[in-house]
Structure formats: C-alpha cells, structure tokens
C-alpha positions as CSV (number, residue, x, y, z in Angstrom):
1,M,-16.2,7.7,14.9
2,E,-12.6,6.7,15.0
3,L,-10.9,5.0,12.0
4,L,-7.8,2.9,13.0
5,N,-5.5,2.1,10.1
6,A,-2.9,-0.6,10.7
7,T,-2.2,-1.3,7.0
8,G,0.4,1.2,5.9
9,M,-2.0,2.1,3.1
10,Q,-4.7,4.6,2.7
11,A,-8.1,4.0,4.3
12,G,-11.4,5.8,4.7
13,Y,-15.1,5.2,5.3
14,T,-18.4,6.5,4.0
15,M,-22.1,5.9,4.0
16,G,-23.9,3.9,1.3
17,M,-27.4,2.7,0.6
18,K,-29.0,-0.4,-0.8
19,P,-31.8,-0.1,-3.4
20,D,-34.2,-1.1,-0.6
21,G,-33.1,2.0,1.4
22,R,-31.0,0.1,4.0
23,E,-28.0,2.3,5.0
24,L,-24.5,0.8,5.0
25,L,-21.3,1.8,6.7
26,V,-18.5,1.2,4.1
27,A,-14.8,0.9,4.8
28,V,-12.3,1.3,2.0
29,V,-8.5,0.5,1.9
30,K,-6.3,1.4,-1.0
31,G,-2.7,0.2,-1.5
32,T,-0.2,1.4,-4.1
33,F,2.4,-1.2,-5.3
34,T,5.4,-1.0,-7.5
35,I,5.7,-2.7,-10.9
36,H,9.3,-3.9,-11.4
37,R,10.7,-4.2,-14.9
38,N,12.8,-7.1,-13.5
39,Q,10.7,-10.2,-14.0
40,H,12.2,-11.8,-10.9
41,E,11.1,-9.0,-8.5
42,E,7.6,-9.2,-6.9
43,P,5.5,-6.1,-6.4
44,Q,6.2,-4.2,-3.2
45,L,4.2,-1.7,-1.2
46,A,5.3,1.7,-2.6
47,A,6.9,4.3,-0.4
48,K,4.4,6.9,-1.6
49,Q,0.8,5.8,-1.2
50,L,-1.8,7.4,-3.6
51,P,-4.8,9.0,-1.8
52,L,-8.3,7.7,-2.1
53,V,-10.1,9.4,-5.0
54,D,-13.0,11.5,-3.6
55,A,-14.3,12.7,-7.0
56,D,-14.2,11.2,-10.6
57,A,-11.2,12.4,-12.5
58,F,-11.1,12.9,-16.3
59,M,-8.6,13.3,-19.1
60,G,-10.0,16.8,-19.8
61,E,-13.3,18.6,-19.2
62,P,-15.6,16.5,-17.0
63,G,-18.4,15.0,-19.1
64,F,-16.7,15.6,-22.4
65,S,-13.5,13.5,-21.9
66,A,-12.7,10.0,-20.8
67,P,-12.6,9.1,-17.1
68,I,-9.2,8.3,-15.7
69,Y,-10.1,7.4,-12.1
70,E,-13.5,6.9,-10.5
71,Y,-14.7,7.8,-7.0
72,D,-13.2,5.2,-4.6
73,F,-16.2,5.3,-2.2
74,A,-18.8,3.2,-4.1
75,P,-21.0,1.5,-1.5
76,L,-20.2,-1.9,-3.0
77,K,-19.1,-3.7,-6.1
78,P,-20.5,-7.1,-6.9
79,K,-17.4,-7.9,-8.9
80,C,-13.8,-6.7,-9.2
81,D,-12.9,-4.0,-11.8
82,V,-9.5,-4.6,-13.5
83,L,-8.5,-1.3,-15.2
84,L,-5.4,0.0,-16.9
85,N,-4.2,3.5,-17.8
86,G,-1.2,3.4,-20.1
87,S,0.3,3.5,-23.6
88,A,1.1,1.1,-26.4
89,Y,4.8,0.6,-27.2
90,A,6.1,-0.5,-30.6
91,P,8.2,-3.7,-30.2
92,Q,11.9,-3.0,-29.7
93,A,11.2,0.8,-30.0
94,R,11.0,0.5,-33.8
95,S,8.3,2.6,-35.3
96,A,5.2,0.8,-36.3
97,T,1.8,1.8,-37.7
98,R,-0.1,-0.9,-35.8
99,V,0.6,-2.7,-32.5
100,R,-1.5,-5.2,-30.7
101,V,-1.7,-4.8,-26.9
102,S,-3.1,-7.2,-24.3
103,L,-4.0,-7.4,-20.6
104,E,-4.3,-10.8,-18.9
105,M,-5.3,-11.5,-15.3
106,G,-7.1,-14.5,-14.1
107,P,-10.1,-15.1,-16.4
108,I,-9.6,-11.7,-18.1
109,S,-7.8,-11.7,-21.4
110,K,-8.4,-8.6,-23.5
111,S,-6.5,-7.4,-26.6
112,F,-6.9,-4.9,-29.4
113,D,-5.0,-3.0,-32.0
114,V,-3.4,0.4,-31.5
115,V,-3.0,2.4,-34.7
116,G,-1.1,5.5,-35.7
117,N,-2.8,8.8,-36.3
118,R,-5.2,8.9,-39.3
119,L,-7.7,11.2,-40.9
120,W,-10.9,10.7,-42.8
121,V,-10.2,11.6,-46.4
122,A,-13.1,12.4,-48.8
123,G,-12.6,11.1,-52.4
124,M,-14.5,10.3,-55.5
125,L,-15.5,6.9,-54.1
126,G,-16.5,8.1,-50.7
127,T,-14.7,8.8,-47.4
128,M,-11.8,6.5,-46.4
129,P,-9.1,6.4,-43.7
130,S,-5.7,7.8,-44.6
131,E,-2.7,5.7,-44.1
132,P,-1.6,5.5,-40.4
133,E,1.4,7.4,-39.3
134,P,4.2,5.4,-37.6
135,F,4.7,5.7,-33.8
136,T,6.8,4.3,-31.1
137,V,4.6,5.2,-28.1
138,M,0.8,5.9,-28.3
139,P,-1.4,6.8,-25.2
140,I,-4.5,4.6,-24.8
141,S,-7.8,5.9,-23.6
142,Y,-11.4,6.2,-24.6
143,D,-10.6,9.7,-25.8
144,K,-8.7,7.9,-28.6
145,A,-11.3,5.1,-29.2
146,F,-14.2,5.1,-31.6
147,G,-17.0,7.4,-30.6
148,G,-17.6,11.0,-29.8
149,I,-20.2,13.7,-30.4
150,D,-21.2,15.0,-33.8
151,V,-22.1,18.6,-33.5
152,T,-21.0,19.6,-37.0
153,H,-24.4,20.3,-38.5
154,P,-25.7,23.9,-38.0
155,D,-29.0,22.5,-36.9
156,P,-28.8,21.4,-33.2
157,A,-31.6,18.9,-33.8
158,K,-29.2,16.9,-35.9
159,H,-26.5,16.6,-33.4
160,R,-25.8,13.1,-32.2
161,Y,-23.5,11.3,-29.8
162,Y,-22.1,7.7,-29.8
163,E,-23.9,6.0,-27.0
164,Q,-21.1,3.6,-26.1
165,N,-18.4,6.3,-25.9
166,H,-19.2,10.0,-25.7
167,A,-15.6,11.0,-25.4
168,G,-14.1,9.3,-28.5
169,V,-13.3,10.3,-32.1
170,G,-14.2,9.1,-35.6
171,F,-18.0,8.9,-35.3
172,H,-20.1,11.1,-37.6
173,Q,-23.8,11.0,-38.0
174,Q,-23.7,13.4,-40.9
175,S,-22.3,11.8,-44.0
176,G,-21.5,14.9,-46.0
177,R,-17.9,15.2,-47.0
178,E,-17.8,18.8,-45.7
179,F,-18.5,17.4,-42.2
180,I,-16.0,14.5,-42.2
181,D,-13.1,15.3,-44.5
182,G,-9.8,15.9,-42.5
183,T,-11.2,14.8,-39.1
184,P,-9.4,12.2,-36.9
185,L,-10.0,8.5,-36.7
186,P,-9.6,6.6,-33.4
187,N,-6.2,5.2,-32.4
188,T,-7.7,1.9,-31.1
189,E,-9.9,-0.7,-32.8
190,E,-10.9,-4.3,-32.5
191,S,-8.3,-6.7,-34.0
192,G,-9.6,-7.9,-37.4
193,R,-12.4,-5.2,-37.5
194,P,-10.9,-2.0,-38.7
195,V,-12.8,1.3,-38.6
196,M,-13.9,2.0,-42.2
197,D,-17.2,3.9,-41.9
198,A,-17.7,7.1,-39.9
199,R,-21.4,6.1,-39.4
200,G,-20.6,2.5,-38.5
201,S,-21.1,0.7,-35.2
202,Y,-17.7,-0.2,-33.7
203,R,-16.8,-1.3,-30.2
204,P,-14.7,1.4,-28.4
205,M,-11.4,-0.2,-27.3
206,A,-9.5,0.9,-24.2
207,F,-8.6,-0.5,-20.7
208,G,-9.8,2.4,-18.6
209,P,-13.1,3.2,-16.8
210,I,-16.2,3.8,-18.9
211,G,-18.4,6.8,-18.4
212,R,-21.4,6.6,-16.1
213,A,-23.7,7.9,-18.8
214,W,-22.5,5.5,-21.5
215,K,-24.1,2.3,-22.7
216,P,-24.3,-0.4,-21.4
217,R,-23.6,1.1,-17.9
218,M,-26.3,3.7,-18.1
219,E,-29.0,1.1,-18.5
220,L,-28.1,-0.4,-15.0
221,A,-28.9,2.9,-13.2
222,G,-32.6,2.4,-13.2
223,T,-35.6,4.4,-14.1
224,Y,-35.9,8.0,-12.9
225,D,-39.4,9.0,-14.1
226,Q,-42.3,10.9,-12.6
227,N,-43.3,7.9,-10.4
228,W,-39.8,7.9,-9.0
229,I,-40.0,11.6,-8.3
230,D,-43.4,11.4,-6.6
231,N,-43.1,8.1,-4.7
232,I,-39.5,6.9,-4.3
233,F,-37.1,9.9,-4.2
234,P,-34.6,10.2,-2.4
235,F,-34.1,6.4,-2.6
236,L,-32.8,4.4,-5.6
237,P,-35.4,3.2,-8.1
238,S,-36.5,-0.4,-7.7
239,D,-34.8,-1.4,-11.0
240,F,-31.4,-0.1,-10.0
241,N,-28.7,-2.7,-10.6
242,E,-25.7,-2.7,-8.3
243,L,-23.5,-3.6,-11.2
244,Y,-23.8,0.1,-12.1
245,Y,-21.1,0.7,-9.6
246,Q,-18.6,-1.3,-11.7
247,A,-16.4,1.2,-13.6
248,A,-14.8,-1.4,-15.9
249,P,-16.5,-2.7,-19.1
250,P,-18.0,-6.2,-18.7
251,D,-14.9,-7.9,-20.3
252,Q,-12.7,-6.4,-17.5
253,Q,-14.8,-7.6,-14.6
254,M,-14.1,-10.8,-12.6
255,D,-15.0,-12.5,-9.3
256,Y,-13.1,-11.1,-6.4
257,P,-9.4,-12.1,-6.6
258,H,-7.6,-13.5,-3.6
259,G,-4.1,-12.4,-4.4
260,G,-1.5,-14.4,-6.2
261,E,-3.1,-14.1,-9.6
262,Q,-0.7,-13.7,-12.5
263,V,-0.8,-10.5,-14.5
264,V,0.6,-10.4,-18.1
265,L,1.0,-7.1,-20.0
266,R,2.0,-7.2,-23.7
267,N,3.3,-4.2,-25.6
268,L,2.2,-2.0,-22.7
269,T,5.8,-1.4,-21.4
270,P,9.0,-0.6,-23.3
271,E,10.1,-4.2,-22.6
272,G,7.1,-5.5,-24.6
273,Y,6.3,-8.2,-22.1
274,I,6.0,-8.1,-18.4
275,A,4.5,-10.6,-15.9
276,F,4.1,-10.6,-12.1
277,R,1.7,-11.9,-9.5
278,L,-0.7,-9.8,-7.3
279,P,0.4,-9.7,-3.7
280,R,-1.5,-11.8,-1.2
281,I,-2.7,-9.6,1.7
282,N,-5.3,-10.5,4.2
283,M,-7.5,-7.5,5.0
284,P,-9.6,-7.8,8.1
285,V,-12.0,-5.0,9.0
286,V,-13.6,-4.9,12.4
287,F,-16.5,-2.6,13.2
288,Y,-16.8,-1.8,16.9
289,P,-20.3,-0.7,17.9
290,K,-21.0,1.4,21.0
291,H,-23.2,-1.4,22.2
292,G,-23.3,-5.1,21.2
293,E,-20.9,-7.5,19.6
294,N,-18.1,-6.6,17.3
295,K,-18.7,-7.2,13.6
296,E,-15.6,-8.9,12.1
297,T,-15.3,-8.9,8.3
298,N,-12.8,-9.6,5.6
299,A,-12.6,-6.9,2.9
300,V,-12.6,-8.0,-0.7
301,I,-10.5,-6.7,-3.6
302,D,-12.9,-5.0,-5.9
303,T,-10.8,-2.5,-7.9
304,I,-7.3,-2.9,-9.5
305,V,-5.8,-0.1,-11.6
306,F,-2.6,-0.8,-13.4
307,E,-0.4,2.1,-14.6
308,P,2.6,0.6,-16.2
309,D,3.9,3.9,-17.6
310,L,4.3,5.0,-14.0
311,Q,5.5,1.6,-12.8
312,R,2.7,1.2,-10.3
313,F,-0.7,-0.3,-9.6
314,T,-3.3,0.1,-6.9
315,M,-5.5,-2.5,-5.2
316,T,-8.7,-1.4,-3.4
317,W,-10.4,-3.5,-0.7
318,R,-14.0,-2.8,0.5
319,S,-16.1,-4.0,3.4
320,H,-19.5,-2.9,4.6
321,I,-22.1,-3.6,7.3
322,P,-25.8,-2.7,7.4
323,L,-26.7,-0.1,10.0
324,Q,-29.7,-0.2,12.4
325,K,-30.1,3.5,12.6
326,N,-27.1,5.6,11.6
327,M,-23.3,5.6,11.5
328,F,-23.1,7.0,15.1
329,E,-23.9,3.6,16.4
330,I,-20.3,2.5,15.5
331,E,-17.5,3.7,17.8
332,Q,-14.4,2.5,15.9
333,I,-13.4,0.9,12.6
334,L,-10.1,-1.1,12.6
335,V,-8.6,-2.0,9.2
336,G,-5.7,-4.4,9.2
337,E,-4.2,-6.1,12.2
338,M,-2.9,-4.4,15.4
339,P,-0.4,-6.0,17.8
340,K,-2.0,-8.6,20.2
341,S,-1.4,-6.2,23.1
342,W,-3.7,-3.7,21.5
343,Y,-6.6,-6.1,21.5
344,R,-5.8,-7.0,25.1
345,A,-5.7,-3.4,26.2
346,R,-9.1,-2.8,24.5
347,E,-10.7,-5.7,26.3
348,L,-9.5,-4.3,29.6
349,G,-10.5,-0.8,28.8
350,K,-6.9,0.4,29.0
351,T,-5.0,2.8,26.8
352,Y,-2.7,1.1,24.4
353,Y,0.9,2.4,24.0
354,P,2.9,1.0,21.1
355,S,6.1,1.4,23.2
356,L,7.5,2.4,26.5
357,G,8.7,5.6,24.8
358,A,5.1,6.5,23.9
359,L,4.0,5.9,27.4
360,A,6.8,8.0,28.8
361,A,6.1,10.8,26.4
362,E,2.4,11.0,27.4
363,K,3.4,11.0,31.1
364,R,5.8,13.9,30.5
365,G,3.1,15.8,28.6
366,A,0.7,15.4,31.6
367,L,3.2,16.9,34.0
C-alpha cells in the first residue's frame, strides 16, 4: 500500500478493530504548530514537525509514572481529547505559594490550584501539611497530583494504590505517623478543596493524559474473564466501550472541533495570559481500492496537545474505513489535496510529474 502525504505534516496508517470484530483501515495526520507570545500572531505550521507517537511515553518508568504522550494510532476516538503538558507560572514572576491555572477551549473550561512543595508533618493533633514553599515556576503533571502507591507497610498484603492516579503523591493507606511523616504532598489540588488527609479521597488535578489502568478509564475497557478467554479472544469483549481510547479525563473531552475555536491559557506561560484560535484546515482523506469506487472521507480532529513551555501544540486528524477482507484491498491512501493535474493523471493512468524538471530528471535517469 502507498501512502501519499500532501499536507506538509506527519501521516501514517494502521489497522484497527471494532468490538464486533470488523477490521478498519485507519489514517492519521499530525500537525505541529507554533504558539506565539504575541497576541496578534496566529499559529503557524512549525518548521519542525513532531513525529507520530508509536508507543506511550511516560515521565519516568512506564507504569509507575504519569503518561506524557499516548500512542497516536488509536483506531478511533468518539470525541476530541484536549491535553496540555506544561507548568504553572507565578504572576509577574513574583514568588507565590499558590497559583490558579486554567485551560479554556470551546466548551472546555478547567482550572485548579498549583501549590508550592509541602510535606506531611506528624504532630500531637495528627498529621497536617506543612506550609507551602514559594515558587515562580512549577511543572504540572499527574506525578505531582494527589494519588500514588502506598508500599510503606512491611506486609505486602497491606499495600494499596490510589485508583484514580497510580503515579501521584500524598496518598497513604497506612495512618501511622512513621509511614507518613516527612513524605511529600501533591503540588496540584482542586480550588477550594485543599488536601488535608492522606487517606482522603481527592480528585487528581492535571491537564495531561490519564493512565490506561486508572479509574474511570479502566472501567471502559470491558471484561476479560474466563468466558472471554474461552469464547471471545482475540476479539474485544462485548462490553468494551470505545471511549476507552480517549486519553484525556472526561472534563477535557469535547465534540470534534472544526478549527477557529479560541484557546485561552491563564498562568501557563510567563506572560500570565495568552489567547489564540486553532487553525482552520480541511483534511480530506481518500482511500483508493484496487477494485471498486474510491472512498472519500474528511478526517476529524480528535487529539490536541498544547505545550506552552515549548511554544507549540499539535493537532491530530483521524479517518477510517471498514475493510471487506484485509488492508491489501486498498492500493493507495491520499491525505490532503494534490494539484488538479495529479487527479487527472491518475484518471488517465499516467505518471504524475510535479514539474518539467522532475520529468526531465526521470528521462535522464532512464538513459
């Protein structure tokens, strides 16, 4: 199969599968754009395009740290993930112990507090957080949100993990002061609901992807029991929910954007406030089978990752078609729009040359 990429971005394809076992051919396009600190400049396609991610990437050890990027080749996403990897900046670069950050785009509006470093301190009246240290810049991730794994007790049967965030800090199942005293608290928390109890139930706060094995995402993956092993494997279980493919938490998912939506970031850049609009880009994807009619589609934007520290963001488009037998029934995939002469040459069964120079070069090579 030949993939023709006319976008100036990164493109690829993969196989996918519906829960009913139907195979899909999936085309993915990923564009990297600049974030200008000048409010009057619109995002532009970056000179350096980031590659498609072919395996989940983590802050540290896989499975024990927060995800940074997720595999770009999900078969489909019912909604659009809006993610952000970045840091909190104290206003006017003046040290602060607490800063509220927010991300707004379309119907999404999410904010929370970022707090300076703290420790659990055991005292006569129980264990309490220490006073937060001032900061000017603080990285944000689920590694620094409430959660984690408590393996402090010598008995492994008493080890526990926080189901909503295995990678975080601050959670302790064991209440003994010898297990908690001097251990770190999270650097993020819900506004108006400070973390005060190591055994409490707090919502982990970050803007990045959530782990595949964390709640509530894990519950969408379906049931993998003996019946599945005996009667359904290697297909997905009947109760698999395609929302499992969404990497963002539910409050960072939205209907597919069309481009032009305004993005507002507060205290996520040194300027404190930055606003811009997503670029409007039509993304046609045409599947050319070996036999039969072409399948023309328009890819949808289903993943956006903002990285204001690096002054960039990515947008990922996805399109898929069901297959009759296998991917070899498709001869070509075209993403983007070629010159009109390309389509004409294809209809006539001719070789397309983008210029007379390209034609002459081929002729010279044949001599």
